C-alpha positions in Angstrom: 4.5 -41.2 287.4 6.2 -38.0 285.6 5.0 -37.8 282.0 8.8 -37.4 280.9 9.0 -41.1 281.2 7.0 -41.8 278.2 8.6 -39.4 276.1 10.9 -39.8 273.0 14.4 -39.6 273.7 16.0 -36.8 271.8 17.7 -38.0 268.6 21.6 -38.1 268.7 23.0 -34.8 266.6 25.0 -36.0 263.8 28.6 -36.1 263.6 29.7 -35.0 259.9 33.2 -34.6 258.4 33.3 -32.2 255.8 36.3 -32.9 253.5 36.9 -29.9 251.8 36.8 -26.2 252.7 35.9 -24.5 249.4 32.5 -22.4 249.2 30.7 -25.8 248.8 32.0 -27.4 251.7 31.6 -24.2 253.9 27.9 -23.8 252.8 27.6 -27.0 253.4 29.0 -26.9 256.5 27.2 -23.8 257.9 23.9 -25.1 257.5 24.6 -28.8 259.0 26.2 -26.3 262.0 23.3 -24.6 262.0 21.1 -26.7 262.1 22.2 -28.7 265.3 24.8 -31.0 263.7 28.3 -31.8 264.6 30.4 -30.5 261.9 34.3 -31.1 261.1 36.5 -29.9 258.5 39.5 -30.9 256.8 41.2 -29.4 253.9 44.8 -30.1 252.6 45.6 -26.1 251.6 46.9 -24.3 254.4 43.7 -22.2 255.5 40.1 -22.0 254.1 38.6 -20.9 250.1 39.1 -23.6 248.0 39.1 -21.5 244.3 37.8 -18.4 246.9 41.5 -18.4 247.7 43.0 -14.9 248.3 47.0 -14.4 247.9 48.5 -12.0 250.7 51.4 -10.0 249.4 53.2 -7.8 252.4 52.6 -7.5 256.1 50.7 -4.9 258.4 48.6 -2.3 257.0 50.8 -2.7 253.8 49.7 -6.1 252.7 47.8 -6.5 249.4 44.8 -9.1 248.9 45.3 -10.6 245.5 41.9 -12.5 244.8 43.9 -15.5 242.3 40.6 -17.8 242.1 37.3 -16.5 241.7 37.6 -12.5 241.5 34.0 -11.7 242.4 30.3 -13.3 242.4 26.5 -12.8 241.1 24.3 -13.6 243.5 20.3 -13.9 242.0 19.1 -17.0 244.4 16.9 -16.3 247.8 18.7 -18.9 249.2 21.8 -17.1 249.7 20.3 -13.8 250.5 20.4 -14.1 254.4 24.5 -14.5 254.1 24.1 -11.5 251.7 22.6 -9.6 253.8 24.6 -10.8 257.1 27.8 -9.6 254.8 26.7 -6.5 253.6 25.8 -5.4 257.3 29.1 -6.3 259.1 31.1 -4.6 256.5 32.7 -7.8 254.5 30.7 -8.0 251.5 30.5 -5.2 249.2 28.8 -4.5 245.5 31.0 -4.4 242.9 30.6 -2.5 239.4 33.6 -3.0 237.4 34.6 -0.8 234.6 35.8 -2.2 231.2 36.9 -0.4 228.4 33.8 -1.4 226.6 31.4 -0.4 229.4 30.0 -1.6 232.7 30.3 -5.2 233.8 27.2 -6.7 235.5 27.4 -5.9 239.2 29.0 -8.4 241.7 30.0 -9.3 244.7 33.3 -9.2 246.6 34.2 -10.0 249.9 36.9 -7.7 251.8 40.2 -7.7 252.7 39.5 -10.5 250.0 37.6 -13.0 248.6 38.2 -16.0 250.9 36.9 -13.6 253.6 33.0 -15.4 252.8 34.8 -18.9 253.4 36.0 -17.9 256.5 33.4 -15.9 258.2 31.2 -19.0 257.2 33.4 -21.4 258.9 33.7 -19.1 262.2 33.7 -21.6 265.4 33.4 -24.7 263.4 36.8 -27.2 263.7 39.1 -26.9 260.8 42.3 -29.5 259.8 44.1 -27.5 257.7 47.0 -28.2 256.0 47.1 -32.0 255.8 45.5 -34.4 252.7 42.6 -37.0 253.3 44.0 -39.8 251.5 41.6 -42.7 252.6 37.7 -43.0 254.4 37.4 -46.1 256.5 33.7 -47.3 257.6 32.5 -50.0 259.6 29.8 -50.4 262.3 30.8 -47.6 264.5 31.0 -45.2 261.9 33.4 -43.4 259.4 36.9 -42.8 259.9 39.4 -40.6 258.2 43.0 -41.1 257.4 45.3 -38.4 256.8 48.7 -37.9 254.7 51.3 -39.3 256.3 49.1 -41.5 259.2 49.3 -44.9 258.5 46.2 -45.8 260.3 42.8 -44.0 260.1 42.0 -41.1 263.5 40.5 -42.3 266.4 37.1 -39.4 265.6 34.4 -41.2 264.3 31.5 -40.0 261.9 28.2 -40.5 261.3 28.6 -38.8 257.6 31.1 -37.6 255.4 30.6 -35.0 252.7 33.2 -34.6 249.8 33.6 -30.8 248.6 36.1 -31.2 246.3 37.5 -31.6 242.9 35.9 -34.3 241.3 39.4 -36.6 240.5 40.2 -36.1 244.1 37.0 -37.1 245.5 36.9 -39.9 243.0 39.8 -41.8 244.9 37.9 -41.6 248.3 34.8 -42.8 246.6 36.5 -45.9 244.8 35.8 -48.2 247.5 32.5 -47.2 248.7 30.9 -46.0 245.9 32.1 -47.2 242.5 29.5 -45.6 240.4 30.1 -42.4 242.0 33.8 -42.1 241.3 33.2 -43.4 238.0 30.8 -40.3 237.4 33.3 -38.4 238.7 36.3 -39.3 236.7 33.8 -38.4 234.0 33.9 -35.0 234.8 36.1 -32.8 232.7 37.8 -30.0 234.7 39.6 -27.1 232.8 42.9 -26.1 234.3 44.0 -21.8 234.4 47.3 -20.2 235.3 47.1 -17.4 236.9 49.1 -14.1 237.2 49.2 -11.8 240.4 51.6 -8.9 239.8 52.2 -5.4 241.2 53.5 -2.9 238.4 53.9 0.8 238.0 50.5 2.4 237.1 50.4 2.3 233.4 49.2 5.3 231.8 45.7 6.1 230.3 44.4 2.4 231.7 42.0 2.9 234.7 40.1 0.2 233.8 39.3 -2.2 236.3 38.6 -5.3 234.2 39.2 -6.3 231.1 38.7 -9.4 228.9 40.8 -9.6 225.8 39.7 -11.3 222.9 43.1 -12.3 221.7 46.2 -14.0 223.2 46.9 -15.7 226.5 44.8 -13.9 228.7 41.1 -14.8 229.5 40.4 -12.1 232.3 42.1 -9.3 233.6 41.4 -7.7 236.5 42.6 -4.5 238.3 42.9 -6.0 241.9 43.5 -2.8 244.0 40.1 -1.1 242.2 38.1 -3.4 243.5 36.1 -2.2 246.5 37.6 -2.5 250.2 41.1 -3.0 248.7 44.5 -1.3 249.6 45.4 1.3 246.4 49.3 2.4 246.6 50.0 5.8 244.6 52.0 5.1 241.6 51.1 1.4 241.6 48.7 -1.1 240.2 47.9 -4.3 241.5 47.3 -7.3 239.2 45.4 -10.8 238.5 45.7 -12.4 234.8 43.7 -15.7 234.2 44.9 -17.4 231.2 42.4 -19.4 229.0 41.9 -23.1 229.4 43.9 -24.0 226.1 46.7 -21.6 226.9 46.9 -23.2 230.5 46.6 -26.6 229.4 49.3 -26.1 227.0 51.7 -25.1 229.7 50.3 -26.8 232.6 53.8 -28.5 233.5 56.0 -25.6 232.8 57.3 -24.1 235.9 55.8 -21.0 237.8 58.6 -18.3 237.1 58.2 -19.4 233.2 54.7 -19.0 233.3 54.6 -15.9 235.3 57.0 -14.4 233.0 54.7 -14.9 230.0 51.7 -13.8 231.4 53.7 -10.6 232.6 54.6 -9.8 228.8 51.0 -10.3 227.9 49.5 -8.3 230.8 51.8 -5.5 229.4 50.7 -5.7 225.7 47.3 -5.2 226.9 47.8 -2.3 229.3 50.5 -0.6 227.8 51.3 -1.8 223.7 54.9 -1.0 222.9 55.8 0.6 226.1 57.1 -1.0 229.5 55.3 -2.1 232.9 58.0 -2.3 235.6 57.3 -5.2 237.9 57.5 -5.0 241.4 56.8 -9.0 242.1 54.9 -10.9 239.6 54.1 -14.9 240.2 51.8 -17.2 239.3 49.7 -20.0 240.4 48.2 -23.1 238.6 44.7 -24.0 239.2 44.5 -27.9 237.6 40.9 -27.8 238.7 39.9 -24.2 237.8 36.3 -24.7 236.5 33.9 -27.5 235.0 33.6 -28.2 231.3 31.0 -27.9 230.1 30.4 -24.7 232.6 26.5 -25.9 233.2 26.0 -29.6 233.7 22.6 -31.1 234.1 21.7 -33.2 236.8 21.6 -33.2 240.6 23.5 -30.7 242.0 24.6 -32.9 244.7 24.7 -36.8 245.7 23.6 -38.3 249.1 23.2 -41.5 250.1 21.7 -41.7 253.5 22.1 -45.8 254.4 25.9 -45.3 253.9 26.1 -41.6 255.4 28.1 -40.5 252.1 27.4 -37.2 250.1 29.3 -35.3 247.3 28.9 -31.5 246.1 30.5 -29.1 244.6 30.6 -27.1 241.2 31.2 -29.8 239.1 27.5 -31.0 239.9 25.9 -27.8 240.6 27.8 -25.8 237.6 30.9 -23.7 237.3 30.2 -20.6 239.3 30.6 -19.7 243.0 26.8 -19.5 243.3 25.8 -22.7 242.1 29.0 -24.2 243.9 27.3 -22.9 247.4 23.8 -24.3 246.3 25.1 -27.3 245.6 26.7 -27.6 249.3 23.2 -25.9 250.9 21.3 -28.4 248.5 23.1 -31.5 250.1 22.7 -30.4 253.7 19.0 -29.7 253.2 19.5 -33.6 251.9 20.9 -34.6 254.9 18.3 -33.0 256.7 15.6 -34.6 255.2 17.2 -38.2 255.0 19.6 -38.3 258.1 22.2 -40.6 258.2 22.2 -43.6 260.8 24.5 -42.9 263.9 26.7 -45.4 265.0 25.0 -48.2 267.0 21.5 -46.4 267.0 18.4 -46.1 265.3 17.8 -43.9 262.5 17.1 -40.6 263.8 13.9 -38.4 262.9 14.7 -35.2 261.2 12.8 -33.1 262.8 14.6 -34.0 266.0 17.8 -32.1 264.6 16.4 -29.9 261.7 16.2 -26.3 262.0 15.5 -23.6 259.4 18.0 -20.9 258.8 16.9 -17.4 260.2 16.5 -14.6 258.2 
């Protein structure tokens, strides 16, 4: 008799649905997929990125990309080094040494042509259902099902595990029926709003800095987006992204975007061309209701995982309020799932070694 008859059957590969295609969800999904899990993603936005989103203005070779979420990021973790090296080697990740009126900022990374390119690269080849919100999660003996906005019942696809990588208030709504304690903790996590201006104007005289952090007024951060590496620069024009302070954003949180854009454009003029004009060619504002966690650094675990349920949570409200810490939260959750795999529907618990592999350098 062949010895293969006595071999232990290979454990089934976990089927994981990741809800949220920002940096935490993308890192978690990529790590799980590289380890052999069958991953699908959902995001209510039209495309991936989350708060690393990029707004495109114009078409073709003249298109401008404005990073109205994260403007760049620092990274000091060896865990992210393989992805950074890959991005540099392939040309879609570059160093940015931003020049301020007071000097040079610490070096950071930017993706090209926009910050969402990092998330797009991480999710390459993975199925993503975009443009529809997940409104409910259902679990029975056959596994998890995801119910989308506008559907009376959940879809037929089954999953062994669910990962929530979304702002805490949105995660709490999906957790309430399955992990009420987690839902209460998520509701207690406060997130600050942020109104963000995207504009193209005439180039101001005597202002050639790529970044400023105003000490007063509505603006907390001002970036010349066309001076970042790999961006299109048009003669006589300047491309801006301006982030408002959290208290100012909260006070204007319910105003129409057009009114907020006009106020932030006035604040921009006051910073870069005081006493003069700054003719806009376009200006629009985007409201981030859940821009960053408060406080920015949180004590406690960087992710939540319950193997018995096959339910996990990651994101910057757990890991901390930076791109790097949000990414590490997603990686930490993927590692937890690898060490403590979910129980596949109607199957015995698989051994982690059956599917977990190391990420190549």
